[in-house]
C-alpha positions as CSV (number, residue, x, y, z in Angstrom):
1,M,57.4,-5.5,4.4
2,A,60.9,-4.3,4.1
3,N,60.6,-2.5,0.9
4,R,58.0,0.2,0.3
5,L,56.8,0.7,-3.5
6,T,58.2,4.1,-4.2
7,Q,57.6,3.0,-8.1
8,I,54.6,1.3,-9.3
9,A,55.9,0.2,-13.0
10,T,58.9,-1.4,-12.6
11,R,58.8,-3.7,-15.6
12,T,60.1,-6.9,-13.6
13,G,56.9,-8.7,-14.3
14,D,57.3,-8.6,-17.5
15,D,58.7,-11.9,-18.0
16,G,55.6,-13.7,-16.2
17,T,56.9,-13.6,-12.6
18,S,56.2,-11.7,-9.7
19,G,58.2,-10.8,-6.3
20,L,57.0,-12.2,-2.7
21,A,58.0,-9.8,0.2
22,D,61.1,-11.9,0.5
23,N,62.3,-11.4,-3.3
24,T,61.2,-14.6,-4.0
25,R,60.2,-14.9,-7.7
26,L,57.2,-17.1,-8.9
27,P,55.4,-17.5,-12.2
28,K,52.4,-15.2,-11.8
29,H,50.0,-18.2,-12.3
30,H,51.1,-19.9,-9.1
31,A,49.1,-20.8,-6.3
32,R,49.9,-18.3,-3.8
33,F,49.2,-15.1,-6.5
34,A,45.9,-16.5,-7.1
35,A,45.1,-16.4,-3.3
36,M,46.8,-13.1,-2.9
37,G,44.6,-11.7,-5.7
38,D,41.4,-13.2,-4.6
39,V,42.1,-11.5,-1.1
40,D,42.9,-8.3,-3.0
41,E,39.6,-8.7,-5.0
42,L,37.7,-9.5,-1.7
43,N,39.4,-6.4,0.1
44,S,38.3,-4.0,-2.9
45,H,34.7,-5.4,-3.0
46,I,34.4,-4.7,0.9
47,G,35.8,-0.9,-0.4
48,L,33.0,-0.6,-2.6
49,L,30.4,-1.6,-0.5
50,L,31.7,0.8,2.3
51,C,30.6,3.5,-0.5
52,E,27.1,2.7,0.8
53,P,25.0,4.1,3.7
54,L,25.9,1.9,6.5
55,P,24.7,1.6,10.3
56,G,27.9,3.0,12.0
57,P,29.0,-0.4,13.8
58,V,28.7,-2.1,10.3
59,R,31.1,0.4,9.0
60,A,33.7,0.4,11.7
61,L,33.7,-3.9,11.4
62,L,34.2,-4.0,7.9
63,V,36.8,-1.0,7.9
64,D,38.6,-3.3,10.5
65,V,38.0,-6.4,8.1
66,Q,39.7,-4.9,5.0
67,H,42.9,-4.0,7.8
68,Q,42.9,-7.6,8.8
69,L,42.6,-9.0,5.0
70,F,45.7,-6.6,4.2
71,N,47.3,-8.5,7.1
72,L,46.3,-11.7,5.4
73,G,47.4,-10.6,2.1
74,G,50.9,-9.8,3.6
75,E,50.9,-13.2,5.4
76,L,50.5,-14.9,1.9
77,S,52.9,-12.5,0.6
78,M,55.6,-13.5,3.2
79,P,55.4,-17.4,3.4
80,G,56.1,-18.6,7.1
81,H,55.4,-15.5,8.6
82,A,51.9,-15.1,10.8
83,L,50.2,-11.5,10.2
84,L,46.6,-12.3,10.8
85,K,45.9,-12.9,14.8
86,E,43.5,-15.7,16.2
87,E,42.0,-12.8,17.6
88,A,40.6,-11.6,14.2
89,V,38.4,-14.6,14.0
90,L,37.3,-14.4,17.5
91,Q,36.1,-10.7,16.8
92,L,34.0,-12.4,13.6
93,D,32.7,-15.0,15.6
94,Q,31.5,-12.3,18.2
95,A,29.9,-10.3,15.3
96,L,28.6,-13.2,13.9
97,A,27.0,-14.0,17.0
98,D,25.8,-10.4,17.9
99,H,24.3,-9.9,14.2
100,N,22.8,-13.1,14.1
101,A,20.9,-12.8,17.4
102,A,18.8,-9.7,15.7
103,L,17.8,-11.9,12.5
104,P,14.8,-13.9,12.1
105,R,14.9,-17.6,11.2
106,L,15.3,-18.3,7.4
107,Q,12.3,-19.6,6.1
108,E,14.0,-20.7,3.0
109,F,16.9,-20.0,1.0
110,I,17.5,-16.2,0.1
111,L,18.6,-14.7,-3.2
112,P,21.5,-12.3,-3.6
113,A,19.3,-9.4,-4.0
114,G,17.4,-6.6,-2.1
115,T,19.1,-3.4,-1.8
116,R,22.1,-2.4,-3.5
117,A,24.4,-2.5,-0.3
118,A,22.9,-6.3,0.6
119,A,23.6,-7.4,-2.7
120,Q,27.1,-5.7,-2.9
121,A,27.4,-7.6,0.5
122,H,26.1,-10.7,-1.1
123,V,29.0,-10.2,-3.9
124,C,31.6,-10.1,-1.2
125,R,30.5,-13.2,0.2
126,T,31.0,-15.4,-2.8
127,V,34.4,-13.6,-3.3
128,A,35.3,-14.6,0.3
129,R,34.1,-17.9,0.0
130,R,36.8,-18.0,-3.5
131,A,39.5,-16.4,-1.8
132,E,39.0,-19.3,1.0
133,R,39.2,-21.9,-1.7
134,A,42.4,-20.6,-3.0
135,V,44.0,-20.5,-0.1
136,V,42.9,-24.1,0.5
137,A,44.4,-25.1,-2.4
138,L,47.5,-23.4,-1.8
139,A,48.2,-25.3,1.5
140,A,47.3,-28.3,-1.1
141,H,50.0,-27.2,-3.2
142,E,52.8,-26.4,-1.2
143,G,52.0,-28.4,2.0
144,E,49.6,-27.7,5.1
145,G,52.4,-26.2,6.9
146,A,52.8,-23.4,4.0
147,V,49.6,-21.7,5.0
148,N,48.9,-20.8,8.5
149,A,45.2,-21.8,9.9
150,A,44.2,-18.3,10.8
151,P,43.9,-17.2,7.1
152,R,41.4,-20.1,5.8
153,H,39.7,-19.8,9.5
154,Y,39.0,-15.8,9.0
155,L,38.0,-16.2,5.2
156,N,35.3,-19.0,6.2
157,R,33.8,-16.7,9.1
158,L,34.0,-13.9,7.2
159,S,31.8,-15.5,4.0
160,D,29.0,-16.2,6.8
161,L,29.2,-12.9,8.4
162,L,28.8,-11.3,5.0
163,F,25.8,-13.5,4.3
164,V,24.5,-12.5,8.0
165,L,25.2,-8.5,7.0
166,A,23.3,-8.6,3.6
167,R,20.6,-9.4,5.8
168,V,20.9,-6.9,8.2
169,L,21.3,-4.3,5.5
170,N,18.3,-5.7,3.8
171,R,16.4,-5.1,6.6
172,M,17.9,-1.3,7.1
173,D,14.5,0.3,5.8
174,G,12.3,-2.1,6.6
175,G,12.8,-4.8,4.3
176,D,12.9,-7.9,4.1
177,D,15.1,-11.0,2.8
178,V,14.7,-11.9,-0.8
179,Y,13.3,-15.3,-0.9
180,W,13.5,-18.1,-3.1
181,K,10.6,-18.8,-4.7
182,S,10.7,-22.8,-3.9
183,E,7.5,-24.9,-4.0
184,R,7.7,-25.7,-0.4
185,L,7.5,-22.1,0.9
186,A,4.9,-21.5,-2.2
187,R,2.8,-24.1,-0.8
188,T,3.4,-23.4,3.1
189,Q,2.4,-19.9,2.0
190,R,-0.7,-21.2,0.2
191,D,-1.6,-23.5,3.3
192,G,-1.5,-20.9,5.6
193,G,1.6,-22.3,7.5
């Protein structure tokens, strides 16, 4: 970003427009700002998750995710630039494989519940899905070449990872997933299988 903010209340947005990093001004309802806003909201929710007691490796991973999301937001604010690298997507793939390997298979759908940290991870997951939809909508609105593939891939992997991390966090102190009470699960438990 060429210009660093030195003043927050500029009043330049009073006309219903906002500026991109290349000084282009667009209406605030533009799909690009919707995508940027959802990514920013996701980053804020991850910041809230980082206020919880977390295992060291999970904390380090989430801190890196915050930096990558800032790169992603910067990329969205600079059409034609690539700031989020494919290596960031590969890092999420590896984290997914590592954390998933330590978890038992799912018996049923789980509810976004359990510990406060796990519930916040689920909030992050749902906001990541919304951010992904916003990035896909932006690409559809401006044309596929307007958005690089890495941001879409990153948000898709991140939402999966946040689901897995919610399961990890529910087990941190001997807990478990909170299962949806489906008839199939009730029948399985009743029949002893």
